Every structure is written in structure tokens, then in C-alpha cells.
C-alpha positions, 0 to 999 in steps of 0.5 A, a space after each residue: 195979306 187977306 185983309 188988304 183990299 187992294 190986293 183983291 183988285 190987283 189979283 182978282 181981276 176977273 172979280 171971282 170973289 164978287 161972283 161968289 158973293 152973289 150965290 143967294 141971288 143965283 139960287 132965287 134966279 135959278 128957281 125962278 128960271 126953272 119953275 117958269 120954264 116950259 117943259 115937256 111932260 113925260 108919262 113913264 121914266 125908269 131911271 135918270 142920267 145926268 151928263 156933264 163935266 166939271 162944275 156942271 156934273 158936280 151938280 148932279 153928284 150933289 143931287 144923287 147924294 142928297 136924294 139917295 134915300 128919297 128917290 125910287 128911281 136910279 140916278 146916275 152922273 154921266 162923265 163919258 162921250 156916250 151913254 150906257 147900253 141900258 139907256 132906253 126910250 124911258 130913260 130921262 137923260 139930263 144934259 148940263 154944260 154951262 157953256 152949251 159947248 162941252 164936247 163930252 155932253 154934246 156927243 152924249 146928247 147925240 147918243 141919247 137922240 139916237 136911243 130916243 131917250 127922253 131929254 132935258 137940258 141946261 145951259 147958257 147957250 152954245 151948241 146944246 141950245 141950238 141941238 135942243 132947238 133943232 130937236 124940239 127938246 126942253 132947254 132951260 136958259 140960264 144966265 151967261 157971264 160966269 166962270 162955269 164953277 161960279 154958276 153952280 147954283 144955276 144948274 143945281 137948283 134947276 136940277 132940283 126943279 126938273 126932278 120936281 116937275 117930272 114927278 120923280 121927287 115927291 118931297 116938299 123942299 120949300 122949307 129947306 130951300 129957304 133955309 139954304 137961301 138964308 144960310 148962304 146970306 149968312 155965309 157971305 156976310 161973314 166970309 166976304 172980302 170986306 170982312 177981316 180974317 179974325 172974323 173971316 172962317 174961309 180967310 182963316 182956312 186959306 192961311 192955315 193950309 197955305 204951303 201945303 197940299 190939301 187933302 179933303 175927306 167927305 162922306 155920306 152926303 158930303 162925299 160930293 162936296 170933298 170932290 167939289 173942294 178938290 176941283 176949286 182948289 185945282 181950278 181956282 188956287 191952281 194947286 195939286 189937291 186930293 179927295 177921298 171918301 170915308 169909310 172906303 178910304 179906311 181900307 187903303 188910304 190910311 196906310 200910306 199916311 201911317 207909313 210915310 211920314 216924310 210925304 205926310 208933313 207936306 199935307 193939310 188934311 181936312 175932315 167934314 164933320 156933322 154930328 147930326 149925320 154921323 152914325 157911331 161907327 162914322 164918328 169913330 172912323 173920323 176920330 181915329 183918322 183925326 188922331 193919325 193925322 195929328 201925328 203924321 200930317 202938317 195940319 189937321 182941319 175939322 170943318 163943322 156943318 152948319 144948318 138944319 136941312 141937308 141941303 143947307 148944310 151941304 151948300 154951307 160946306 160947299 160955299 166954304 171950299 169955294 170962298 177958301 180956294 179964292 183966298 188961297 189963290 189970293 195968298 199965292 198971288 194968283 188970279 183964281 179965274 183963268 184955267 189956261 191949260 184947260 183952254 190949251 187942251 180944248 184948242 188942241 182937241 178941237 185941231 183933231 
């Protein structure tokens, strides 16, 4: 079915897969936009708060995980209407909303203004851009016209550039970024819709987990990527999906799998692997989990990272989830783009 190109035009009416194929160019474009943007200079920054929701917030999660051992300042991701009480004038608050109209993000922006925090913003326009203009706040304008979850590169890579330009990130990432673009190009060439299932890992994965509930396990730098997979299965495939983190899940989650076999058989468990990053203990935990799942769940899939730098490997893993979730939607004969229930909720909230 996934090699029937007529199916794509019939089901993927908004061409989500065509948007995903643009990832390498998105990265290049995003870097150019952020590097050329006018930006206020900050003399003192004590900590950083990145505020966003859904496909915007996941870029903050990736950033926190990627630079956890490289930046001396605390960075937290905020998914609330306000800000923590400890946010002060020397807190750098970064607001990301693809549409520029995300309710929670706009509310937090107002709080940051009241607290006189340092502010940077990224959006494709909307109210966030208007509020920045009125307050003289740095705003990076990114291209519009994408589903927010298909525009992650336009948020993630400007965030990296912003941390560099503020002086918080001192590492030279040029070679990592160049490798990431190369990995993205290679991935697209081997996973786009014209590539047959025989040679297309994303199509193979979608078929393997079709008819089951995906359960994704991340760890270390791959923890936010597991969350991204869950979100993409939710929004693109229109499925219930779960994500968890190793080794925390070894203190609770594995008990359920071992003691509830009837329910377990409804799941496909996906384990992220990276031998270069895994400690002895992490490898042992993941091997144990695979053995457990082999005896309890419908399918066990190990996903191995490709690349050398952490950034390239994280993006490879993310792309695989993005493409697979769209192919799974097509197997279910569902257009991956619309998210009607979310729009219904937003309409309901607007009436309050």
C-alpha cells in the first residue's frame, strides 16, 4: 500500500510528507534568518526560560537535553500560562510559537514584561510579533504556511543561534550543524515517498507497528525525541501513543508489562539505541527491557542512531519518527495534517 503513490495524493491532501522532505533546506534557511536578525545585547543573564507548547516547546526540550553538559546556566522549558516566581530581570525568557497566537505563550509573555525579564521571541507572525513590536522586543520572523509540527527546524536552529549570540553557548557547533544537514539530506533521499518499502526504513516501521499502540522509550539526549515521536503519532497518525524515559521507567513501568499480558499484546515497544552514548548500565537496562518485551508485547523495535555528533543523531531519530508517523497515517487512510479536535478546543476557549 505504501508504494502506491496515488494513495499519497488521495489521503495526504495537505502534502505533509512534502513538507517533511524540506527539512535540510529548512535548517539552512532557519540559520540564515537567525544569524541575520537584529538582536538586543544582554550584559547579564542568570538563567533561561523557554516558553512554548506542542511542536514549539519540543525544540526547547531538545535544546535542554543537547546542551545539558555544555551550558553553565539553568535552562527550563515552560508550558504554563505564567512564569516561575524566581524569574527576574536577569532571566532570559524566550517565547516560541509558530503561529504567534498560542494562548499560554502570550500569557507568559505578558508576565515576563511585567517582571521586566529579558525577552526574545520566535514566530511566523501573529499576536506575538505585534506585542514584540509594541514593546521594542527582539522578534525573529520565520516562514509561515506549515503545520507547526512540520516547522520544527525553523524554531530549533534559531534557538541554537540565539544561545550562541547571547554568549551562553560557547561551543563551536559549525561541524555538527554541517553534519546534521548532511544526515538530513541522506535521510530524506532514502525515506521519501518515492522510495519503495523495501529500501525505506520509515515505511517498514509504520507497517510493523500498524494496528498496535506505540510505546516509545528514550533516555539521555533521546528522551525529548521519544516525546516527539509520541506527539507525532498523536497528531499525524491520530493514535493513542505513550512515551517514557529509561531509567526512571525501570522503577515502575516494567512491572505493568510483566504482570498484564493481555493488555501488553496490544503494544509495540520502541527502544532507542546508541552504543556510543550508552553507558554499561544503560545498555544492560535496555537489553533487559528488550528481553522482557520479546515475551510480552506485539512487537519490539530497536532504533539505532546514525551520525557522529549528538545533534545529527538526535535529528536522525526525530526524522524517523516524523516520517513513520505520516506513513502510519496513510496506512490508516487518514490525512496526517488536520487536528480538528485541537481546533475545536481552541474555539471553545475563545468563547470563554
